[in-house]
Each structure stands twice: as C-alpha cells, then as structure tokens.
N, CA, C and O atoms as a DFTB+ gen file, in Angstrom:
212 C
 N C O
     1  1      25.392     -19.186     159.464
     2  2      24.008     -18.627     160.557
     3  2      25.248     -19.280     161.687
     4  3      26.246     -19.987     161.554
     5  1      24.592     -18.642     162.769
     6  2      24.901     -19.168     164.231
     7  2      23.718     -20.267     164.878
     8  3      24.321     -21.280     165.233
     9  1      22.692     -20.352     165.060
    10  2      21.607     -21.514     164.856
    11  2      20.049     -21.399     164.506
    12  3      19.656     -20.270     164.800
    13  1      19.494     -21.837     164.215
    14  2      17.607     -21.282     164.625
    15  2      16.923     -22.184     165.099
    16  3      16.700     -23.353     164.785
    17  1      16.563     -21.415     166.017
    18  2      15.368     -22.274     166.832
    19  2      14.038     -21.925     166.351
    20  3      13.923     -21.402     165.243
    21  1      12.930     -22.187     167.149
    22  2      11.617     -22.618     166.878
    23  2      11.426     -21.180     167.429
    24  3      12.159     -20.582     168.217
    25  1      10.007     -20.657     166.698
    26  2       9.489     -19.643     167.196
    27  2       9.616     -19.332     168.733
    28  3      10.225     -18.462     169.356
    29  1       8.516     -20.751     169.233
    30  2       7.874     -20.892     170.491
    31  2       8.879     -21.462     171.874
    32  3       8.522     -22.051     172.894
    33  1      10.439     -20.956     171.365
    34  2      11.119     -21.330     172.447
    35  2      11.823     -20.499     172.800
    36  3      12.987     -20.806     173.061
    37  1      11.392     -19.165     172.938
    38  2      12.308     -18.330     173.167
    39  2      10.703     -17.169     173.211
    40  3       9.558     -17.570     173.002
    41  1      11.126     -15.657     173.554
    42  2      10.276     -14.577     173.815
    43  2      10.903     -13.715     172.527
    44  3      12.103     -13.877     172.306
    45  1      10.262     -12.943     171.796
    46  2      10.811     -12.558     170.062
    47  2      11.955     -11.483     170.741
    48  3      11.847     -10.726     171.705
    49  1      13.266     -11.787     169.683
    50  2      13.824     -10.311     170.057
    51  2      13.952      -9.089     169.449
    52  3      13.849      -8.778     168.263
    53  1      14.138      -8.580     170.212
    54  2      14.226      -6.812     169.976
    55  2      15.938      -6.187     170.082
    56  3      16.905      -6.461     170.792
    57  1      15.711      -5.360     169.124
    58  2      16.496      -4.759     168.699
    59  2      16.302      -3.229     168.873
    60  3      16.514      -2.457     167.938
    61  1      15.933      -2.855     169.978
    62  2      15.557      -0.866     170.057
    63  2      16.688      -0.317     169.708
    64  3      17.668      -0.965     170.077
    65  1      16.920       0.690     169.101
    66  2      17.979       1.669     169.498
    67  2      16.954       2.893     169.962
    68  3      15.726       2.925     169.884
    69  1      18.333       4.369     170.718
    70  2      18.077       5.020     170.557
    71  2      18.816       6.618     171.116
    72  3      19.597       6.393     172.041
    73  1      18.762       7.579     170.886
    74  2      19.861       8.805     171.037
    75  2      19.579       8.808     173.235
    76  3      18.556       9.162     173.822
    77  1      20.703       8.363     173.777
    78  2      20.899       8.652     175.114
    79  2      21.584      10.369     175.556
    80  3      22.533      11.113     175.309
    81  1      20.533      10.300     176.226
    82  2      20.881      12.490     176.521
    83  2      21.990      12.694     176.899
    84  3      22.090      13.840     177.336
    85  1      23.189      11.948     176.962
    86  2      24.581      12.259     177.538
    87  2      25.329      11.989     175.984
    88  3      26.518      12.070     175.675
    89  1      24.165      11.648     175.181
    90  2      24.902      11.692     173.197
    91  2      25.635      12.955     172.852
    92  3      24.949      13.888     172.433
    93  1      27.455      13.184     173.015
    94  2      28.085      13.975     172.495
    95  2      28.415      14.227     170.793
    96  3      29.164      14.984     170.175
    97  1      27.228      12.944     170.333
    98  2      27.432      12.652     168.438
    99  2      26.604      13.193     167.657
   100  3      25.615      12.560     167.289
   101  1      26.900      14.818     167.133
   102  2      25.675      15.217     166.107
   103  2      25.423      14.349     165.085
   104  3      24.739      14.684     164.118
   105  1      25.987      13.090     165.224
   106  2      25.131      12.034     164.474
   107  2      24.401      11.052     164.304
   108  3      24.060      10.441     163.292
   109  1      24.036      10.864     166.042
   110  2      23.560       9.997     166.865
   111  2      22.176      10.393     165.472
   112  3      22.246      10.199     164.258
   113  1      20.866      11.074     166.429
   114  2      19.826      11.505     165.412
   115  2      19.443      10.888     164.062
   116  3      18.459      10.437     163.476
   117  1      21.191      11.188     163.824
   118  2      19.705      10.799     162.311
   119  2      20.744       9.656     161.834
   120  3      20.966       9.531     160.630
   121  1      21.251       8.991     162.589
   122  2      21.335       7.222     162.902
   123  2      20.351       7.006     162.695
   124  3      19.697       6.768     161.679
   125  1      20.060       7.124     164.333
   126  2      18.537       6.636     164.449
   127  2      17.102       5.913     163.648
   128  3      16.396       4.906     163.595
   129  1      17.389       7.775     162.908
   130  2      16.517       8.517     161.865
   131  2      16.800       7.426     160.699
   132  3      15.883       6.775     160.198
   133  1      17.792       7.324     160.418
   134  2      17.992       6.416     159.607
   135  2      17.507       4.894     159.948
   136  3      17.585       4.049     159.057
   137  1      17.232       4.702     160.659
   138  2      17.010       2.785     160.852
   139  2      15.688       2.774     161.032
   140  3      15.221       1.652     161.225
   141  1      14.979       3.613     161.031
   142  2      13.785       3.499     160.607
   143  2      13.235       4.221     159.073
   144  3      12.053       4.561     159.023
   145  1      14.168       4.448     157.785
   146  2      13.387       4.275     156.922
   147  2      13.338       3.321     156.044
   148  3      13.641       2.149     156.270
   149  1      12.745       4.016     154.425
   150  2      12.473       2.315     154.036
   151  2      13.973       1.938     153.539
   152  3      14.250       0.748     153.691
   153  1      14.712       2.533     153.125
   154  2      15.463       1.656     152.771
   155  2      16.426       1.034     153.857
   156  3      17.386       0.398     153.420
   157  1      16.313       1.119     154.892
   158  2      17.022       1.142     156.144
   159  2      15.846      -0.491     156.208
   160  3      16.423      -1.575     156.287
   161  1      14.697      -0.471     156.176
   162  2      13.824      -1.726     156.221
   163  2      14.057      -2.522     155.654
   164  3      14.056      -3.653     156.140
   165  1      14.380      -2.269     154.284
   166  2      14.598      -3.180     153.090
   167  2      15.167      -4.064     153.029
   168  3      14.867      -5.234     152.793
   169  1      16.991      -3.056     153.462
   170  2      18.470      -4.237     154.082
   171  2      17.363      -4.744     155.171
   172  3      16.703      -5.594     154.573
   173  1      17.030      -4.649     156.057
   174  2      16.212      -5.686     157.748
   175  2      15.757      -6.936     157.159
   176  3      16.244      -8.046     157.376
   177  1      14.641      -6.619     156.286
   178  2      14.116      -7.177     155.695
   179  2      14.516      -8.705     154.625
   180  3      14.011      -9.818     154.485
   181  1      15.824      -7.884     153.977
   182  2      16.336      -8.262     153.644
   183  2      17.713     -10.062     153.857
   184  3      18.125     -11.093     153.325
   185  1      17.769      -9.261     154.925
   186  2      18.948     -10.388     156.412
   187  2      17.768     -10.858     157.156
   188  3      17.919     -10.833     158.378
   189  1      16.139     -11.465     156.540
   190  2      15.584     -11.842     157.451
   191  2      15.167     -11.279     158.375
   192  3      14.677     -12.109     159.140
   193  1      15.056      -9.976     158.870
   194  2      14.723      -9.410     160.272
   195  2      12.665      -8.897     159.986
   196  3      12.091      -8.674     158.920
   197  1      12.152      -8.880     161.285
   198  2      10.681      -8.256     160.480
   199  2      10.915      -7.062     161.287
   200  3      11.553      -7.017     162.339
   201  1      10.037      -5.615     160.380
   202  2       9.869      -4.937     160.947
   203  2       8.900      -5.098     161.662
   204  3       7.988      -5.880     161.392
   205  1       8.986      -3.973     163.262
   206  2       7.227      -4.061     164.019
   207  2       6.883      -2.473     163.941
   208  3       7.614      -1.485     164.007
   209  1       5.651      -2.603     163.794
   210  2       5.263      -0.953     163.076
   211  2       4.428      -0.952     164.836
   212  3       3.807       0.037     165.225
C-alpha cells in the first residue's frame, strides 16, 4: 500500500471509464460493461474500493 490518508484530507477519488468515439477496439464496450458487472463489483469491493451507485 502506498499510503493511507484521512478521508477528509482530499476530495473523493473517482475512476471513470468510457468508450471514446474514435475507438477502433471492438472489445472496448464489452470491457466497460464488464466493469459494472456483479463479478467486477465483487473484485473491486474485495480490493477496498467503494462502488458508486
């Protein structure tokens, strides 16, 4: 772990994901969809992430 800081010492850290309009990768939308799947949420939670609703 790199470091742990009090929650009130910084704004929330958010990791957005999207498929950009110029994407040429046919798997990009499937990957973004997977990131919202129950399995991915389980993995994120196990790693200490908070799932936004």
